[in-house]
C-alpha positions in Angstrom: 0.1 0.4 0.0 1.5 3.5 -1.1 -0.6 6.1 0.7 1.3 9.0 -1.6 0.2 7.5 -4.3 -1.8 9.6 -6.7 -5.2 10.3 -5.9 -7.8 8.2 -8.3 -5.4 5.4 -9.4 -7.3 2.3 -9.9 -8.8 1.1 -12.8 -12.2 1.7 -14.0 -12.4 4.9 -12.9 -14.3 7.7 -13.6 -13.2 11.1 -12.5 -14.7 14.4 -13.4 -12.5 17.4 -13.1 -14.7 20.0 -11.3 -12.4 22.9 -12.2 -11.5 21.9 -16.2 -14.5 19.8 -17.0 -11.8 17.5 -18.5 -11.3 13.7 -17.1 -8.2 12.9 -15.0 -6.6 14.0 -12.1 -6.1 17.8 -11.3 -4.5 20.0 -8.6 -4.4 19.6 -4.9 -6.0 23.1 -3.8 -3.4 25.2 -2.2 -5.3 25.8 1.3 -5.9 21.2 1.9 -1.9 21.0 1.0 -0.2 23.4 2.7 -2.1 21.8 6.4 -0.5 18.9 8.2 -2.4 16.2 10.1 -2.0 17.8 13.3 -2.8 21.5 12.1 -6.0 20.2 10.3 -7.4 18.7 13.1 -6.7 21.2 15.8 -7.7 23.8 12.9 -11.6 21.8 12.2 -12.9 24.0 15.1 -12.4 27.4 12.5 -15.3 27.8 10.8 -13.7 29.0 7.5 -12.0 25.5 7.4 -15.5 23.7 8.4 -17.1 25.1 4.8 -14.3 24.4 2.4 -14.8 21.1 4.0 -18.1 20.8 3.2 -17.6 21.4 -0.2 -15.5 18.5 -0.3 -18.6 15.9 0.3 -21.0 18.3 -1.1 -19.8 17.9 -4.5 -22.9 15.4 -6.6 -21.6 12.0 -7.6 -24.5 10.6 -9.5 -26.5 7.0 -8.0 -27.4 8.3 -4.8 -30.6 9.7 -2.9 -29.2 9.9 0.2 -27.1 13.3 2.0 -23.7 12.7 1.0 -21.1 12.3 4.1 -17.9 11.3 3.1 -15.1 10.3 0.3 -13.2 7.2 -0.2 -9.9 7.9 0.3 -8.0 5.0 1.0 -8.5 2.1 -1.1 -6.4 -1.0 -0.5 -8.0 -4.1 -2.5 -11.3 -4.9 -3.4 -14.4 -3.1 -2.0 -17.8 -3.2 -2.8 -20.5 -0.7 -2.6 -24.0 -1.9 -1.8 -26.5 1.3 -2.4 -29.8 0.8 -2.0 -30.8 -2.3 -4.6 -27.9 -2.1 -6.7 -24.3 -2.9 -6.2 -20.9 -0.7 -7.1 -16.8 -1.4 -6.8 -15.6 1.4 -4.9 -12.3 3.3 -5.5 -10.5 6.5 -4.3 -12.1 9.4 -4.7 -16.3 7.9 -4.6 -18.2 9.7 -2.1 -20.4 7.5 0.6 -24.3 8.8 1.6 -26.2 7.9 4.5 -27.2 5.1 4.1 -24.7 3.0 1.6 -23.1 0.0 2.7 -19.6 -1.1 2.0 -18.3 -3.8 2.7 -14.3 -5.3 1.8 -13.6 -8.4 0.9 -11.1 -11.4 2.4 -8.2 -10.0 0.3 -8.6 -6.3 0.7 -6.2 -4.5 3.2 -7.4 -1.2 4.2 -10.4 1.8 2.6 -10.5 4.7 4.4 -13.6 7.0 4.6 -12.7 10.8 5.4 -16.2 12.6 7.0 -16.7 16.2 6.7 -15.8 16.9 10.0 -12.7 15.6 9.9 -13.4 12.0 11.5 -12.3 9.0 10.2 -12.8 5.1 9.5 -10.4 2.7 8.7 -11.7 -0.7 7.3 -10.3 -3.6 7.6 -10.3 -6.9 5.2 -13.5 -9.2 6.0 -15.3 -6.2 7.1 -19.6 -5.1 6.8 -19.9 -1.7 7.8 -23.4 0.9 7.4 -23.6 4.1 7.3 -26.2 6.3 9.1 -28.0 3.5 10.3 -31.9 3.8 11.6 -32.9 1.5 14.4 -36.7 0.8 15.1 -37.7 -0.2 18.2 -35.8 2.9 20.4 -36.7 5.8 22.3 -36.3 8.9 20.4 -32.5 9.5 20.3 -31.5 6.9 23.1 -29.6 5.4 20.2 -27.8 6.9 17.4 -24.7 6.4 15.4 -22.9 7.4 12.6 -22.1 4.2 11.6 -22.8 0.4 12.3 -20.9 -2.2 11.9 -21.5 -5.8 11.5 -19.0 -7.8 10.8 -15.0 -7.7 11.3 -12.5 -4.4 11.4 -12.3 -1.0 12.5 -10.3 1.7 13.6 -12.0 5.6 14.1 -10.6 8.3 14.4 -11.8 11.0 16.1 -10.0 15.0 15.8 -8.7 15.8 19.1 -11.4 18.2 20.8 -14.2 17.3 18.5 -17.8 15.6 20.1 -17.9 12.4 18.5 -20.9 10.2 17.1 -22.1 7.3 18.4 -20.6 4.0 16.6 -22.6 1.1 17.0 -22.6 -2.8 16.8 -25.1 -5.7 17.6 -22.8 -6.3 20.9 -22.0 -2.9 21.7 -22.8 1.1 21.8 -19.4 3.5 21.5 -19.7 6.8 22.4 -17.5 9.9 23.7 -14.4 8.7 21.6 -10.9 11.0 22.1 -9.1 10.2 19.5 -8.7 6.1 18.2 -10.5 3.4 18.5 -9.8 -0.5 17.7 -12.6 -2.5 17.1 -13.6 -6.3 16.3 -16.9 -7.4 15.9 -17.3 -11.5 14.8 -20.4 -14.0 15.3 -19.3 -14.8 18.4 -16.8 -12.5 19.7 -16.1 -9.2 19.8 -13.6 -6.2 21.1 -12.9 -3.0 21.4 -9.4 -1.2 22.0 -8.7 2.5 23.1 -6.0 3.0 21.6 -5.4 6.4 22.7 -7.9 8.4 24.5 -10.8 7.1 26.5 -14.5 6.0 25.2 -17.4 4.2 26.7 -19.0 1.5 25.7 -22.9 0.6 26.1 -22.6 -3.8 26.0 -25.5 -4.9 24.5 -27.7 -8.3 24.5 -30.4 -9.5 23.6 -31.2 -6.3 22.0 -30.7 -4.4 24.9 -28.3 -2.8 26.9 -27.1 -4.0 29.5 -24.1 -2.6 31.3 -21.5 0.1 30.7 -17.7 1.1 30.6 -15.3 3.3 30.7 -12.4 2.7 29.0 -9.0 4.5 29.7 -6.4 4.9 26.7 -4.7 1.7 26.6 -7.4 -0.5 27.6 -9.2 -3.2 26.5 -12.9 -4.9 26.7 -13.8 -8.2 25.0 -16.5 -10.4 25.2 -18.0 -13.9 23.5 -21.4 -14.9 23.9 -22.9 -14.3 26.7 -20.0 -14.2 28.9 -19.2 -11.0 31.1 -16.7 -9.0 28.9 -13.3 -8.8 30.5 -11.5 -5.6 31.0 -8.3 -5.7 30.7 -5.3 -3.3 30.6 -3.8 -3.8 27.4 -4.7 -6.3 24.5 -4.6 -9.4 24.7 -1.4 -11.2 22.6 -4.4 -12.9 20.2 -5.8 -8.8 19.5 -2.5 -7.8 18.7 -2.1 -10.5 16.4 -4.8 -10.7 13.8 -5.1 -7.0 14.1 -4.8 -5.2 10.3 -1.6 -4.4 9.8 -2.2 -1.4 7.6 -4.2 -0.3 11.5 -0.4 0.3 13.2 0.2 3.1 10.2 -0.1 7.0 10.7 -1.7 7.4 7.7 -2.3 11.7 6.5 -5.6 13.2 5.9 -6.8 13.1 2.3 -9.9 14.4 1.7 -8.4 17.6 0.5 -6.9 15.7 -2.6 -10.2 15.3 -4.1 -12.8 18.3 -3.8 -11.8 19.1 -6.7 -12.6 15.9 -8.6 -15.6 13.3 -7.8 -15.4 10.1 -8.7 -17.9 7.4 -9.8 -17.8 4.2 -8.8 -18.4 1.3 -11.0 -21.7 -0.6 -11.2 -21.5 -3.6 -10.9 -24.7 -6.5 -11.4 -27.6 -6.2 -9.1 -27.8 -7.5 -5.7 -29.0 -10.7 -5.2 -30.0 -12.8 -2.2 -27.2 -13.9 -1.2 -24.8 -10.5 -1.0 -26.7 -9.3 1.6 -28.2 -11.7 3.3 -26.1 -11.3 6.6 -28.4 -7.4 6.6 -31.8 -8.8 6.1 -30.8 -11.4 9.1 -28.9 -8.6 11.0 -30.3 -7.4 15.0 -34.2 -6.7 14.9 -33.5 -3.0 15.6 -32.2 -2.7 12.4 -34.0 -5.4 9.9 -37.3 -3.0 9.0 -34.8 -0.9 7.5 -33.9 -3.7 4.9 -37.0 -4.7 4.3 -38.3 -1.5 2.8 -35.3 -0.7 1.7 -35.5 -4.0 -0.8 -39.3 -5.0 -0.6 -39.5 -4.5 -4.2 -36.8 -7.6 -4.5 -39.4 -10.1 -2.9 -40.8 -10.4 -6.1 -37.9 -11.6 -7.7 -37.3 -15.5 -7.9 -33.8 -15.2 -6.1 -34.6 -12.9 -3.2 -38.1 -14.8 -2.5 -36.4 -18.2 -2.0 -34.0 -17.0 -0.2 -36.5 -14.8 2.7 -39.2 -17.8 2.7 -36.2 -20.5 3.3 -34.6 -18.3 6.0 -38.2 -16.3 7.5 -37.9 -18.2 11.3 -34.5 -15.2 11.1 -36.1 -12.3 9.3 -39.9 -12.1 10.3 -40.8 -8.9 9.4 -40.6 -10.1 5.4 -43.7 -12.2 6.0 -46.3 -9.4 5.5 -43.9 -8.9 2.3 -44.0 -12.3 0.8 -47.2 -12.9 2.2 -49.6 -9.8 1.8 -53.1 -11.6 1.5 -52.4 -12.8 5.3 -52.8 -8.9 6.1 -56.1 -8.6 4.4 -58.7 -7.2 6.4 -61.4 -9.2 6.3 -65.2 -8.3 5.4 -67.4 -7.9 8.5 -70.2 -10.8 9.0 -73.2 -10.5 7.4 -75.9 -10.0 10.0 -78.3 -12.0 10.4 -81.9 -11.2 8.7 -84.4 -10.0 11.2 -86.8 -12.4 11.6 -90.4 -12.2 10.0 -93.0 -11.1 12.2 -95.5 -12.7 13.7 -98.4 -12.4 11.7 -101.3 -11.1 14.0 -105.0 -12.8 13.6 -108.0 -10.5 13.7 -111.7 -11.5 14.2 
């Protein structure tokens, strides 16, 4: 991986230079290039720089209906984007919108997404992340998150002094990240490392918050199944051996390199049930989101077959699959009134 490579390098890219209206790489704006990592993070509180950063994330990119929240600044390996019901190949310079799903393959090394406030997300191999999840069954504001990690490895870096939005998973939610946090989510285990700065963790089980913990810089919390999570003063040897090597590098911010160019993702084949089955079967608070998103696909043979076969794992789909079961039944017709008894006259 060479973080210094030209922005937008890679196959199958459509690059729109918004200064010259020609395809190809363009110059880096001097005002951004002159800022190093520390200076950029420290100056985010200045309103003028905030406004300029927001310009990076407000450029039109096509094929998205949700607001733009970030940009892919490193894509080392194969990374996929699921937007609505379509799949795309991600590349450096592609804008990320709310509700996008980003997934890396097992061979991918590092994907970085930089957000408008300077927060960055590093994604390791075999990782699935949903942007700006919407939870059902929660009191208003009780559980909100910038992103949701379904599986894999993620490193979150928050600029110094910036209040961080929440970050969620089925097993835990993170808030108050002061600087860097590394997390791993697997089917039967999870782990969080407060690499630098403290953070607040809310442990969750069966859709409910069950415990909270404040991790200081350097502390490590891990859980397995329904067992009580274990807090330690440093990561375990197993965690250190498995953490993506790319997470160990300190890389400069690169969002400014894409301020004048909008890279369009390459459209791939439409999604299949197998592509999104892990999301369809996600925790109960997320599943209604995907019913609304992919309801039309329930009419296709592939999707319907998969949904019906695994219906016990996503009962929210029953109404979409079998709408006739939910039709209002006509009221029973009233029995005719008995005829009056004949009156005899003498």
